[in-house]
TORVEXVEX-84657 format. One line per 3 residues: number of its first residue (from 0); their letters; for each residue x, y, z of N, C-alpha, C, O. Coordinates in steps of 0.2 Angstrom, whole numbers, m for minus. Layout:
N
NUM	A	X,Y,Z,X,Y,Z,X,Y,Z,X,Y,Z; ...
END
This chain:
247
0	XXX	221,33,38,227,26,41,223,21,34,217,22,34; 224,19,33,223,13,31,219,6,33,223,2,34; 214,5,34,212,m2,36,215,m10,38,214,m13,43
3	XXX	219,m9,33,225,m16,32,220,m21,32,221,m25,37; 214,m22,28,209,m26,27,203,m27,31,199,m32,31; 203,m24,34,199,m23,41,192,m21,38,191,m18,33
6	XXX	185,m24,41,180,m22,37,175,m25,41,177,m30,44; 166,m23,40,162,m26,43,158,m29,40,152,m31,42; 162,m29,33,157,m29,26,155,m39,30,157,m40,36
9	XXX	152,m43,27,151,m48,24,147,m51,19,141,m51,18; 150,m55,15,149,m62,10,146,m67,13,149,m71,14; 137,m68,15,138,m76,14,134,m80,9,132,m77,4
12	XXX	132,m86,9,127,m90,5,120,m85,4,117,m83,m1; 119,m85,10,111,m83,9,109,m77,13,103,m76,16; 117,m71,14,116,m66,18,121,m60,17,127,m62,19
15	XXX	121,m55,15,128,m50,15,125,m43,19,119,m40,20; 131,m41,21,132,m34,26,138,m31,20,143,m33,18; 134,m26,19,139,m18,16,137,m14,20,132,m13,22
18	XXX	144,m11,21,147,m6,29,147,0,22,146,m2,17; 149,6,23,150,13,18,156,11,16,158,13,10; 162,7,19,170,9,20,171,6,12,176,7,9
21	XXX	165,0,8,166,m5,6,164,m5,m3,165,m9,m7; 159,3,m3,155,4,m6,161,9,m12,165,13,m12; 157,3,m18,162,6,m24,154,7,m29,150,3,m29
24	XXX	154,14,m33,152,18,m37,154,14,m44,158,10,m45; 148,17,m48,147,16,m54,143,18,m56,137,19,m54; 145,22,m65,137,22,m69,135,18,m71,138,12,m72
27	XXX	127,21,m72,124,14,m75,121,17,m82,121,23,m84; 117,11,m85,113,15,m93,110,24,m94,104,25,m95; 114,27,m94,107,34,m96,109,37,m90,107,43,m91
30	XXX	112,37,m84,111,41,m78,117,48,m83,121,49,m88; 115,53,m78,118,60,m82,120,64,m73,116,67,m70; 127,64,m73,131,70,m67,129,64,m62,130,67,m56
33	XXX	128,58,m62,126,54,m58,128,46,m53,129,42,m58; 129,44,m48,132,40,m48,127,31,m46,121,32,m47; 128,28,m45,125,21,m40,130,17,m35,136,16,m36
36	XXX	127,17,m31,131,11,m28,126,2,m27,123,0,m23; 128,0,m31,124,m5,m34,125,m10,m29,129,m14,m30; 121,m11,m22,120,m16,m14,117,m22,m19,122,m24,m21
39	XXX	112,m25,m22,113,m32,m21,109,m32,m31,109,m26,m34; 108,m36,m34,105,m41,m40,104,m46,m41,104,m50,m37; 102,m48,m47,102,m53,m50,109,m59,m49,110,m65,m48
42	XXX	114,m54,m48,121,m57,m51,123,m61,m43,128,m63,m43; 118,m61,m38,119,m64,m32,114,m68,m31,113,m70,m25; 110,m70,m35,103,m74,m34,98,m71,m34,93,m75,m36
45	XXX	95,m64,m31,91,m59,m29,87,m59,m37,89,m60,m42; 79,m56,m35,74,m58,m38,73,m49,m41,70,m48,m45; 78,m44,m37,76,m38,m38,82,m35,m40,86,m39,m43
48	XXX	84,m27,m39,89,m21,m39,87,m19,m35,81,m19,m33; 93,m16,m31,94,m10,m25,100,m7,m24,105,m9,m21; 99,0,m29,108,4,m27,103,11,m26,98,13,m28
51	XXX	109,13,m21,110,21,m20,111,25,m26,116,24,m29; 105,30,m28,111,35,m33,111,40,m29,107,40,m24; 117,46,m32,118,49,m29,122,55,m33,127,56,m36
54	XXX	116,59,m33,116,64,m40,121,70,m37,123,71,m31; 123,74,m42,125,81,m42,120,85,m44,114,82,m46; 120,93,m46,112,98,m44,110,93,m54,114,92,m59
57	XXX	105,92,m53,103,90,m62,103,85,m65,101,84,m71; 108,80,m59,107,74,m63,102,72,m65,97,75,m66; 104,63,m65,97,62,m68,97,53,m70,99,51,m76
60	XXX	95,50,m65,94,40,m68,91,40,m77,87,43,m80; 94,36,m77,94,32,m83,86,28,m82,84,29,m77; 84,24,m87,78,23,m91,78,15,m86,83,13,m84
63	XXX	71,12,m84,73,7,m83,65,2,m86,59,5,m87; 67,m5,m87,61,m8,m91,58,m12,m84,53,m15,m84; 61,m12,m79,54,m13,m72,52,m8,m71,53,m3,m74
66	XXX	47,m11,m65,46,m5,m58,52,0,m55,58,m2,m55; 50,6,m53,53,6,m50,51,11,m42,47,16,m42; 53,9,m38,51,13,m32,57,18,m29,62,16,m31
69	XXX	59,25,m24,62,30,m27,62,33,m19,57,37,m19; 64,32,m11,64,34,m8,71,43,m6,77,43,m7; 68,47,m5,72,52,m5,76,52,0,72,53,5
72	XXX	85,49,3,88,49,8,91,56,11,94,57,17; 91,63,2,95,67,5,92,70,1,89,67,m4; 94,80,0,92,81,m5,85,85,m7,81,88,m4
75	XXX	85,84,m14,78,85,m14,78,84,m25,82,86,m29; 71,78,m27,73,75,m32,65,79,m33,60,81,m29; 66,78,m42,58,80,m48,57,73,m52,61,70,m56
78	XXX	52,72,m48,49,66,m53,45,68,m59,41,72,m58; 46,65,m65,40,68,m70,36,63,m72,39,58,m75; 29,62,m72,28,55,m74,19,60,m74,16,64,m70
81	XXX	15,56,m82,10,58,m84,8,63,m84,3,65,m81; 12,67,m87,12,72,m89,13,79,m81,10,84,m83; 16,78,m75,16,80,m69,22,80,m69,27,77,m72
84	XXX	22,83,m63,30,84,m59,29,84,m52,23,86,m49; 33,83,m50,33,79,m41,37,82,m37,42,79,m39; 38,85,m33,45,86,m30,44,81,m21,40,81,m16
87	XXX	49,78,m22,52,77,m14,59,79,m15,64,80,m18; 56,77,m7,63,80,m3,63,73,4,60,68,4; 68,74,8,71,70,13,65,65,15,62,68,20
90	XXX	63,59,12,57,54,18,53,54,11,48,50,11; 54,57,6,47,59,0,49,51,m1,52,47,2; 43,50,m10,45,42,m11,40,43,m16,37,48,m17
93	XXX	41,37,m20,36,37,m28,39,29,m27,43,27,m24; 32,27,m33,34,20,m35,29,23,m43,24,26,m45; 33,19,m45,33,22,m53,32,13,m56,36,8,m56
96	XXX	25,13,m59,22,4,m61,28,4,m69,31,9,m71; 29,m2,m71,31,m5,m75,29,m5,m81,24,m8,m82; 34,m1,m88,30,4,m92,30,12,m91,34,16,m94
99	XXX	29,13,m88,29,21,m85,34,23,m87,40,21,m87; 30,30,m93,40,33,m95,38,37,m89,33,38,m86; 46,40,m88,44,43,m80,53,49,m81,57,47,m86
102	XXX	55,54,m78,61,56,m78,62,60,m71,59,64,m68; 67,56,m69,69,57,m61,75,63,m61,80,62,m66; 75,68,m57,83,74,m59,80,79,m52,75,81,m49
105	XXX	90,79,m51,92,78,m46,91,88,m47,93,91,m52; 87,92,m38,84,97,m39,92,101,m37,93,107,m38; 98,96,m33,102,97,m28,105,94,m28,105,91,m33
108	XXX	110,90,m21,115,88,m22,110,83,m19,105,84,m15; 110,75,m21,106,71,m18,108,63,m18,112,59,m21; 104,62,m13,105,53,m15,99,50,m11,97,51,m5
111	XXX	97,46,m18,92,43,m17,91,34,m16,94,31,m20; 88,30,m13,87,25,m14,82,19,m20,76,18,m18; 85,18,m24,81,14,m29,80,7,m29,85,3,m30
114	XXX	76,6,m29,71,m3,m28,69,m4,m36,65,0,m39; 73,m9,m39,69,m13,m45,67,m19,m49,71,m24,m50; 60,m18,m50,58,m27,m51,56,m25,m55,54,m19,m55
117	XXX	55,m32,m61,50,m35,m62,46,m36,m64,46,m42,m65; 40,m34,m64,31,m36,m60,30,m43,m62,34,m46,m66; 26,m44,m60,26,m52,m62,17,m51,m60,14,m52,m55
120	XXX	14,m51,m65,6,m51,m67,4,m56,m62,6,m61,m60; m3,m53,m62,m11,m60,m61,m17,m58,m64,m19,m52,m65; m19,m64,m66,m25,m65,m74,m28,m60,m67,m26,m60,m62
123	XXX	m33,m57,m70,m38,m51,m69,m37,m49,m62,m42,m49,m58; m31,m46,m61,m32,m42,m55,m26,m33,m60,m21,m33,m65; m29,m29,m57,m26,m26,m62,m21,m24,m60,m18,m26,m55
126	XXX	m16,m18,m64,m10,m17,m62,m10,m11,m57,m14,m7,m56; m4,m11,m54,m3,m4,m49,m3,2,m53,0,4,m58; m6,6,m49,m5,14,m52,3,16,m49,8,13,m46
129	XXX	1,22,m52,7,27,m50,7,28,m39,2,25,m36; 11,31,m36,8,32,m30,15,38,m27,20,36,m27; 15,45,m25,19,46,m25,17,50,m19,11,53,m19
132	XXX	22,51,m13,19,53,m5,27,53,m3,33,53,m6; 23,55,7,30,57,8,28,51,14,22,50,16; 36,48,17,35,45,24,31,50,29,25,50,32
135	XXX	33,53,29,28,58,37,22,61,36,20,66,39; 17,57,29,11,58,27,7,47,31,2,45,31; 12,46,32,10,37,32,7,37,40,9,42,43
138	XXX	5,34,43,2,32,51,7,27,51,10,25,46; 10,25,58,13,21,58,9,16,64,5,18,69; 10,11,64,7,6,66,13,1,72,18,m1,70
141	XXX	12,0,79,17,m3,83,15,m11,80,10,m13,77; 23,m16,81,23,m23,78,25,m26,86,30,m28,90; 18,m26,86,19,m30,95,22,m29,101,22,m33,106
144	XXX	26,m22,99,29,m19,105,28,m10,103,29,m7,98; 26,m8,107,25,0,106,30,5,105,29,11,103; 36,1,106,42,3,103,47,1,100,53,0,101
147	XXX	38,m2,92,43,m3,87,37,m1,82,32,m5,83; 37,3,78,34,6,76,37,6,69,42,6,67; 30,4,64,30,1,56,26,6,55,21,8,58
150	XXX	29,9,46,26,13,41,26,9,34,31,6,31; 18,9,34,22,3,27,17,12,20,13,16,19; 24,9,15,23,15,11,20,14,5,19,18,0
153	XXX	19,8,5,13,6,m4,6,3,0,7,1,5; 2,3,m3,m4,m1,m1,m5,m7,0,m6,m8,m6; m5,m11,3,m8,m20,6,m11,m21,m1,m17,m23,1
156	XXX	m11,m22,m8,m16,m22,m11,m12,m28,m16,m6,m27,m18; m17,m35,m18,m13,m38,m21,m11,m36,m28,m8,m41,m31; m12,m29,m33,m9,m26,m39,m2,m26,m36,1,m30,m39
159	XXX	2,m25,m32,9,m24,m30,9,m29,m26,6,m31,m21; 17,m33,m30,18,m39,m29,26,m36,m24,31,m39,m25; 27,m30,m20,31,m31,m15,30,m24,m12,27,m20,m15
162	XXX	32,m25,m5,29,m19,0,40,m16,1,46,m19,m1; 37,m11,4,43,m7,5,39,m3,13,34,0,13; 43,m4,20,42,m1,24,49,1,29,54,m3,30
165	XXX	47,7,30,51,8,36,49,5,43,43,4,43; 55,3,49,55,4,55,59,8,57,64,10,54; 55,10,68,60,14,70,57,10,77,51,9,79
168	XXX	66,6,80,64,4,84,68,10,88,73,14,87; 62,8,98,68,14,99,73,8,106,72,2,108; 77,14,108,83,10,112,82,2,115,80,3,120
171	XXX	82,m3,114,81,m8,119,77,m9,116,74,m12,121; 72,m10,110,67,m11,107,71,m16,102,76,m15,100; 67,m22,101,69,m30,98,63,m33,93,57,m34,94
174	XXX	65,m34,90,61,m41,83,58,m46,89,62,m48,93; 52,m48,90,49,m53,96,51,m62,94,48,m66,97; 55,m63,88,54,m68,86,61,m67,84,64,m62,85
177	XXX	63,m75,80,68,m75,76,64,m77,68,61,m82,69; 64,m75,64,58,m72,56,63,m78,53,68,m79,56; 60,m84,48,62,m86,46,58,m89,38,56,m95,38
180	XXX	56,m84,33,52,m85,30,55,m83,20,59,m80,18; 49,m88,15,48,m88,7,53,m80,5,57,m80,0; 52,m73,9,52,m67,6,61,m66,6,65,m69,10
183	XXX	61,m62,1,68,m61,4,68,m50,3,65,m46,0; 73,m50,9,74,m44,11,80,m39,8,85,m42,5; 80,m30,7,86,m26,6,82,m22,9,76,m20,8
186	XXX	89,m20,15,88,m15,21,95,m9,20,100,m10,18; 92,m4,21,97,2,22,96,5,30,91,8,32; 99,4,34,101,9,41,99,16,36,102,18,31
189	XXX	94,18,39,94,24,40,96,28,44,99,33,42; 95,27,52,98,32,61,99,26,64,95,21,62; 105,25,69,107,21,76,108,17,74,107,16,68
192	XXX	111,14,78,115,5,76,110,0,81,106,2,85; 111,m5,81,110,m9,81,113,m19,81,118,m20,77; 112,m23,85,115,m30,80,109,m32,80,105,m31,84
195	XXX	112,m37,71,107,m41,68,109,m46,67,115,m47,64; 106,m52,69,106,m58,68,104,m62,60,99,m65,59; 109,m61,56,109,m66,49,111,m73,49,116,m74,52
198	XXX	108,m77,47,111,m85,50,113,m84,55,111,m79,58; 117,m87,58,121,m90,62,127,m82,63,130,m81,68; 127,m78,60,131,m73,61,127,m68,64,121,m67,62
201	XXX	133,m64,73,127,m58,74,136,m52,72,143,m52,72; 128,m45,69,132,m41,66,131,m35,71,126,m34,74; 135,m31,71,131,m24,73,132,m20,67,137,m20,63
204	XXX	127,m16,67,126,m10,60,124,m5,63,121,m4,69; 125,1,57,125,9,61,122,10,53,121,7,48; 121,16,55,118,22,47,123,21,42,129,22,43
207	XXX	121,19,36,122,18,29,126,11,28,130,11,23; 126,5,33,125,0,30,118,m4,25,113,m1,26; 118,m7,23,116,m12,17,118,m20,20,123,m24,22
210	XXX	106,m20,19,107,m30,21,106,m33,17,100,m31,15; 109,m39,14,104,m42,8,103,m47,13,107,m48,16; 96,m52,14,92,m56,15,90,m60,12,84,m59,11
213	XXX	92,m68,9,88,m72,7,85,m76,11,85,m77,17; 78,m78,5,73,m83,6,76,m88,13,81,m91,12; 72,m89,19,73,m91,25,80,m93,27,83,m98,27
216	XXX	81,m85,28,87,m82,32,87,m83,38,83,m79,40; 89,m86,44,86,m82,50,89,m77,51,95,m75,50; 83,m72,55,84,m65,54,81,m61,58,75,m59,57
219	XXX	84,m58,65,83,m55,71,85,m47,71,91,m45,68; 83,m44,73,85,m33,75,84,m34,82,79,m36,85; 90,m32,85,87,m27,93,92,m20,91,98,m21,89
222	XXX	88,m14,93,93,m8,94,95,m8,100,93,m9,106; 102,m5,98,107,m1,105,108,5,103,106,7,97; 110,9,108,115,15,108,107,19,111,102,16,111
225	XXX	108,24,113,105,32,115,99,33,110,94,32,112; 99,35,104,95,34,100,91,30,95,94,26,91; 84,31,94,84,27,89,84,23,85,78,22,85
228	XXX	86,17,81,88,13,77,78,13,72,72,11,73; 84,16,64,76,18,58,79,14,52,85,16,50; 76,9,50,80,6,43,72,6,39,66,7,41
231	XXX	75,3,32,72,4,26,70,m2,22,75,m5,18; 65,m5,21,67,m15,23,60,m14,15,54,m12,15; 63,m19,10,62,m21,5,58,m28,7,59,m30,12
234	XXX	54,m31,3,51,m38,4,47,m41,m3,41,m38,m3; 48,m46,m7,44,m50,m12,37,m49,m7,38,m50,m1; 31,m47,m10,24,m51,m9,19,m52,m14,19,m51,m20
237	XXX	14,m55,m12,8,m58,m14,7,m60,m19,3,m58,m23; 12,m64,m20,13,m67,m27,15,m78,m22,18,m80,m17; 14,m80,m27,14,m86,m27,21,m89,m28,25,m87,m32
240	XXX	22,m95,m22,32,m96,m21,33,m101,m31,38,m103,m34; 28,m100,m31,33,m105,m39,31,m100,m43,33,m102,m49; 29,m95,m43,33,m88,m47,27,m88,m54,26,m83,m57
243	XXX	23,m95,m55,18,m95,m59,13,m88,m61,11,m87,m67; 11,m84,m58,7,m76,m56,1,m76,m61,m3,m72,m61; 2,m81,m67,m3,m81,m73,m7,m87,m75,m10,m88,m80
246	X	m5,m90,m69,m12,m100,m70,m14,m98,m64,m18,m101,m61
END
C-alpha cells in the first residue's frame, strides 16, 4: 500500500535521518554490477561521503581519489591491495589510504558500508597504513556504563584523520549526556532500535536507518526494545578545527 507521503525521514539544518523507504539507488563511476545508496556527501556540506554499496555477484566498486573505509554488512567481498588479496565477510572491514591502488569485488550478493574522505596531512606525521581486520577481532570497552560497549575499528593515532566505531547498547542503556561537539558523524543502525535526539527533535530509529549529524548538533541516544541496539559511527578526528593541517 502507498504510504501517502508519510515517512520517518527528516532533513533539517544540522542533521538528517534517512529511512529505507526513502532510499534511492544510483550508479557511481566505475561501478560494475553494483549500485550505491548515497547517504551523505559534500552536496549537503559534509566533509566526507558515505554510501551503502549493493553488489551482485562479481560486482565491483570504482576507483576513488580519497581514502576509503569498507565495512561488510552482508555477504562477502575480496579486497586486492599491495599485491595481496583479502577476504572480508560480515563485520569484516578495511581501511585503504589515499592513493593506494586497490580493487573491491563481491564474491556473492553483498552490501558494504563505504566511507570516503580526502586526507588531511600533517607535517612530519607519516601517512596512515593499510588496515584489514574484522570487528570480531577487536576488544570492546565500556563507555561510562558496562551496558554500552564500544569497539574502535581504527588505531587512535594522529596519522588517521577520522575514526570509525561500533557501539552496542543493551536494552535500556543510553548515552550519559547530550553531546554537542565540533566533529560531524555518519551513523548506520545495524541492529535493534531506539530513540535519537537530533537538534530539538526526537526520532524513533531502527535497523537500516542512516543519520548524519553536523558539527555542534545536539545528540543523544537511548536503546529500546527487547534486543540490543548497535550502530556503526564515523567521526572526523585528530585534526585542528582550522583545517590548515600542514602549518
